Structure formats: C-alpha cells, structure tokens
N, C-alpha and C positions, 0 to 999 in steps of 0.2 A: 739695316744692320743691327745684329744682336748686340746687347750691353757688353758681352765679353769680349766683342771685336773691336772695341773703342781703344785706340792706341794710348799708351801712357805718355803723358806730357811732364814737364818739369817745372814746378814753381822754383821760387828763390826767395831768399831773405836778405839779398844784397842791396846796394844802393839801386834806387828806381823800382824797388820791389812792388810797391803798390800798383804802378801802371803795368809792369810785366805780368804779375799775378793775376790781374784783373782780365788782361788780354788772354792769358792762358785759360783761365776759367771760362770766358766767354767762348772761346775757340772749342773748348771740351764739350760744351753744350751744343754748339752748332754741330759738331762732328757726331756726337752720340744721339742727337734727335730729341731724346728726353731724358733727363738724369736727375737723380736726388742729390742732396747736399752730401749725403754719406758716398755716393757714387763719385762725386766731384773730389772729395778729400782722398779717396783711393787713387784716382787717376792722376791728380795733380801733386800728390805727395804734401799738400798743405794742410794744416791742422783744421780741425772742425770749426773753431772760432773765426780762424782767418776766412774759410769758405763762408761762414755765416755773414761776415762783415762784407765780403765781396759781393755776394748774391744780393745782399740788401741794397747796395750801391746800384747794381746793375738792374735791379728791380725799379729803383727810383729813377734811374736814368731812361727806363722805358725800353731797354735792350732785350731783356727776357720778360717771361711771364710764367706765373703758375698754371699747370695744366693738370689738375686733378691729383689724387693720392694713388699711391702704389699699394695694392691690396695683397693679403695673403701671408704677412709675417705677423709677429706677436708684437702687441704694444701699439703706440700711436703709428698710423700708417705715414710713411714719409711722402713728402710733397714733390711731385715731378716738376721740373723746370725746362722750359724750352724758349728758344731765341723768339723774339716777337718779328714775325715775318714783315711787318709794316713799320718796324723801328726806323728803318732807313732804306734807301735805294741807290742804284748805281746804273751807269750807262756804259755798255760796251760796244766797241766798234772794231770791226776787223776789214782792214782794207788789203785787197790782194790784186793780183794783175788780171783778174777774171770776174771779180765780184766785190761788193761791198755790203756788209751786213752790220745792222745796228740791233741791240737788244736792250731791254730795260729788265732789270732783275731786283728781286726784293732781297732782304738780308739773308734769307735761306738759300739764296742762288737760284730760286725758280724764275724762269722767264715769264714776263707779264705781257710784253708786247715785243714784237719783231718786225723789222723792215729789212728786205734784201733785194738787191738788183744784180742782175748779170751785166757788168760792164766790162768790156775788154780795154784794158789799160787806162782805166778812168784817170784823168788828170786831177791835180789838187782842186782845181775850181769846180769839177764835177762832184767831188766828194763833199766839199763844202756845201754845195747847193743842195744835195740829197739830204745831208744832216739837217741843214736849217729848215727845210721844208717838211720834215719826218718827226722831229723830237717832240715838238708840242702836241701834235696829234696822237702821238704814241703815249705821252703822259696823260692826256685827256682820256684817251681809250681805257687806260688802266686806273683811272681815277687817282693819280698820283700827284701830291703837292710837290712841285718843283723845290720847295724849301727843304725837303726832306732827302734831296739828292745828297751824296757823300762825294761823288766825283765822276770822272769819266776815264775809262781806260782804252787805250787804243793799241790794237794788236796788228803789226805789219811785219812782213818779211824783212830780213836785214838786206840792205842794197836794193830796196824796192826799185829804184830808177835805173840801175845800172847792170843787174844781171841780165845777160843776153839770152831771152827766151824768144821762140818763134814768133814773129809779128810785132816785136816791141817797137814802137815809134820813137823818132829821135826826140820828139817834145816831152816823152816820159821821163828823160833826165831831170825834169823840174822837181821830181820827189826827192832828189839829193839834197836840196836846199830848203826844204819845207820845215817851218816851225809848226809843230802839231798843236802846241798850246794856241797859237795864233789862228790856225786854220779851224779850230773848233771853239773859238772865243764867243761866238754868237750862235744862238740867242741866249745862252745861259752861262753865268760866270761861274764856272766849275773848275776845280784843280784837275789837270789832265796829266795822266800817267801813260808813258809809252812803253811797249815791251815787244820783243820779238814774238812773232805769231806761235811759233812751236813752244816757246818757253811760256807763253800765256795759256796755250793749250793744256801743257803739263801741269802748270799751276792750278788750272781749274779742275783737272783730273785729280791733282793732289788733295784739294780742298773738298770737292764734291763727288768724286768718282771712285775708282779702283784704287786710288791712292791711299784710301783709308784702310785697305787690306793688304797693301804691299808697300812697305817703307821705303824701299829702293826699286825704281824702275826706270827703263829708258822708253821715251814716247816718241813715236813717229808720226809726223804731220804729213799727210798726203794732200797737198793744195795745188796751186799752180805750179809751184816747185816742189822740193822735198826737203823738209827740215826735221830737226830732232831735239829733244830735250832729256836731260838726265837728273833724276831725282835720287839723291842719296840720303838716307837717315831723315826723311821728311823735309829735306831742304833742296831748292833748285841749285844745281852746280853749274856755274857760268863759265868757268875757264878764266884765264888770265886776261884775255881781251873780249869776254863776254860772248865767245862764238863757239862754245862747246855744242856738240851734238850736230854739226853740219855735215850730216851723212850724205846729203844730195850731192856734194861736191867731189865725194870719193869717186875713184876710178874702178870700174868693173868690167870683166869680160863682155863684149857685146855680141857674142855668140857667132862672129864672122871672123874670129881671129885677132880682133883688135880690141881696143878699150875705149869706154866713154862714160861720162858722168852718170852716176846712177840715176839721177832726177831726169835725165834724157828720156828715160823710159817710165820709171816709178814716179809719176806725177800726173796731175790732170792735163798738163800740156803734152806730156808724153802719150797719155792714153788717147787725148784727141787726135794726135798725129796718127797713131796706130788705127784709129777709127775712120779716120779720112782715107786712109790707104785702102779700105774695103768699102768706101761708099756710104759711110755713116758719119753722125756727127756727135760730139759729147752732149749736146742739148737732148738728142734722141734717147741717150742712155739716162740722164738724169731725169727725163720726163717719165721713166719708167718704161721706155720703149723696148728694153732689154727682154721684154716678154716675147717679142719677135724672135723666132729660132735662129735665123741667121745673124741678128745683132747679138743674141746671147752667145752664140758660139764664137763671134768675134771677140767679145769681151772676155770669154773664157781662155782664149788664146793669149790675150794680154795678161791675164791673172797669172797663167803658167809661166810667162816670160818674166813678169815682175817678181814672182816669188824666187825664181833663179837668180835674179839680179840682186835680190836684197840679201841673199845668203853672203855675199861678199862683206858688206858693211857688218852684219850681224856676227860673223865670224870675229872680227875686231871687237865689236861691242862686248861679246862673251868672254873673249880672252883678256881684255883690258879692264872691263867695268864689272862684269859679274853681277848684273841686275836680277832681281828675283822674277821679273817678267818684262816682256816688251810689249807695249801696247801700241795699237795702230788706230789712229783717228783722222779726221778730216772730211771733205765732202762727198766722198764715194758713199753710195748706198750701202747701208749696214750689211746686206746679204753679201756684197762683193767683198767688203772688208773681211768678214768672216771666211769667205772662199780663200782670200790671200793669205789670211793667218793660218788656215788648215793647211796650205800647200807649203807655206814656208816650213811650218812644223815637221812636215813629212819629208822635206829636202834637207833642213839644216844639219841633221845627223851625219849625213854623208858628205857635207861640205866643209866640216870643221873638225880639228882635233882638240877643241877646247875642252878642258877638264870638266866644265859646267856648262850646259846649255839652257838657257832661259826660255819658257814657253812663249810663244807669240799669241796675243789675244786682241780682240776688238776693244778699244776704249770704251768706257761706260758713257762719257758725255755724247751728245749729238753732233751733228755736222757743224753746229755753231760753236764748238768747243774753243777756238780762239777768241770769239767775241764774248762768250761767257767767261772765259778766264781772264780776259781784259776788264771785265766788269768787277772781277774780285780784287783787282789791284787797289782801288780806292779803300775797299773794306780792310784789306791786310794793312795798308799804310795807316789808317786812322784808328782802327779797332782790335786788330787780331795780331798775335805774336809774330815776330819775325826772327829769323835765325840771327844769333848774336846780338840780340837787342840790347844787351847790357854794355857792349862794347863798341858798337858802331858810332856812338856819339862822340867817342874820343878818336876813334881812327878814320872815320868818314864813311858814309852809308852809300854802297854801290849796289844794293840789292835791286832797287827799282831804277829803271833807266830814267830818262829825263822827265822832270815834273815841273810844271808851270801853272799858275793861277792866273788866267786872263783877267784882265781889268775892263 
C-alpha cells in the first residue's frame, strides 16, 4: 500500500489517552508498513512531541524498530519505523463442520506455520487432540518461543452444533455446551478469544486486507455454511444480538418456483451436494481436479446458480447498508471466487432497484481468513485500538465474545 492510502486514525487527549494513543500509533505503523514520525503525526492528529514520546516507548518495549532513513528531501532524512514482526505471536484456530485449521502468525499477521485437516463434523475431543499434538511442533518449526505468544483466537460458526446441515450426526450437538477456554487449555496457558468465523474473517480483512482501502464493506464467507459480516467506518458492526450479517439464513427463489435458504446452495455443503449429483466430490475440486473438463463444467453450472442466488441478499445489503464493496472469501479456490464475483456483478444490476450497487470482489486474504482473523483477536485486545475504547470500561465491553485464561 502506498503512503497516501493509509487511513486517518484519531488520537485523543482525554482520560486513558496514553494507552489509547499508543495503540493508535502502533496500529498506524502496522497498517502503513513503514512510516516516519512526521507521517504518524499527520495520520493520528497527535503532536510531534507526543509522537516522539510514544514511539520512544514502543521502541523500548520492542514492538517497533527503526528501518532506515527516507531519502530525497531536504535536511536530516527522517527515520522509517516498522513493527517488529518477532515482537509477539498469536495462534488462530478455525473449527468448521468440514475441517479444522490452526495457524501461527507473527505481529505483522504473516502465517509462519499451518496445520489443517479435513474432518467431517469433528467432535470437541477430535479438535482438542489435533490441537494438542500440533501446536508444539508448529512453534518448533517456526522457531517461536512460547513465552512470546499473546493468546489464542478461535473462529467458529454460530450454532455450530445445531444448524441442520446434510450429514450432521446427533453427537455433534456436544458443541453447544463446549467451553472453548477449557478445550484449548493445554498444553499452553493462553488467553482464549472466541469469535464467529465470518466476523473473524472480516476482522482479518479489515486489519490486513482490502479493509485498508475500503472503510465500509460487507464480507461474505463461503464455508461449510454461509456467513457474513459488516464493517462500517473501520469497525465491525455486530447488531443487537451479535448476529448481524447472517445472509445464509435468508430465503431466496430456488429456481423451481419455491424458496430455500441461500446457504442451501451457496456454501461448500451446497456445492458438495451439487457435485455429488453429477458424480463428483468436493475433494476432487479442492485438489485442483476441476482441470477435468466435465468437472469444470459442473462447477461452472454451480457458479452460475450461486451468482443468481446471491442477488437476493445482495439486493437487501445494497438497499439497507450501502457498503463500498462486497468481499467474498472462504475455502473455495481463488479462481472460482473470482468467477463468482464476476457473475454476480454482471447480474446484480438486473436484480435490484437499489440506488447504489456495491461492486463484488474476491477478498485479499487466503482461504485461511477465519483462522488468521482469529489470530488477530489477541493482538487487538492487548495491543491495538478498539472502537469505543474510551467508554467501554464504563459501559461494558461487548466487542470480543467470550474470553478466558485457562489455568
């Protein structure tokens, strides 16, 4: 990203200013990649002396580092500041109905190690076992000291154990009573943050992806089900019950004169059912087997139907929310997501009378967006600015869902 693309943040001189302004300054450096103190004063609105004091503390704490001087101007060249990638680390976990993914990320959000398994309707004990046997080898392979871990974020679909998707076993209801802090209590005593998978993916996109170019966007996550999340003015909007963005439950025409939930078709479960009907499997496609002409044609027919199905919720999104862009992410191959976005863009104009139509595009983050977004949660909680940071202490903090520190 170029320097002029860095969004303007807000400093403050009110109570708790030192903590808030330090978080804002640190976040500006993370977003900008490499900024001078002059840049930081302009972006945050803080004074030059305040920025000098804050950056001195950040340097002393080992959160940022000097990265050479910017040449080309008059006088003493200003010094570039960057976050220290090895300042701290975080673990992100995405548990879904068809897979589990664990990522280890550095402070810049780069994935250093990854473990993923395709597991249909994995039970809590399956997830616990995979995490316990994976995390220490992941840390060792990345040469990361466990003492530098800030925490662990978990991204899961809402109602994980109760939404009725094809093949869900009765035992899967055990997820309704799981304490995530206890589930991930061993082998490392970390603070555990839990977030909806679409919200985590949207948060990751906001922090590390196209959210830096679009201040307000709607995120569509195509996973085993279909979820969504809305970011407005750089903050995730949850709704009264924390269930905003649930476009998968919306009803849309099924093409046969009836209606069904959008996620019945637009999801990995819906795609798997479509593929089975023509003699293929989802694994065939995810392995890149869509190079086979018949399989590619089958997937193309699903993309066409899915684009038409998405026009119904997107009509509502455009009319009610007016985002700058709609981003699609998830575990589909990038090429298929781009095809889907292209066809939605071609169809949506004929499917809505909305006064403004947001373009649809593939999200910047990879298929691991929920896991990476989950890993950002501990950074956000401990080190980065939070919306309403100056009044939540008085009114109660509902920004991050459950948090627990296992002993």
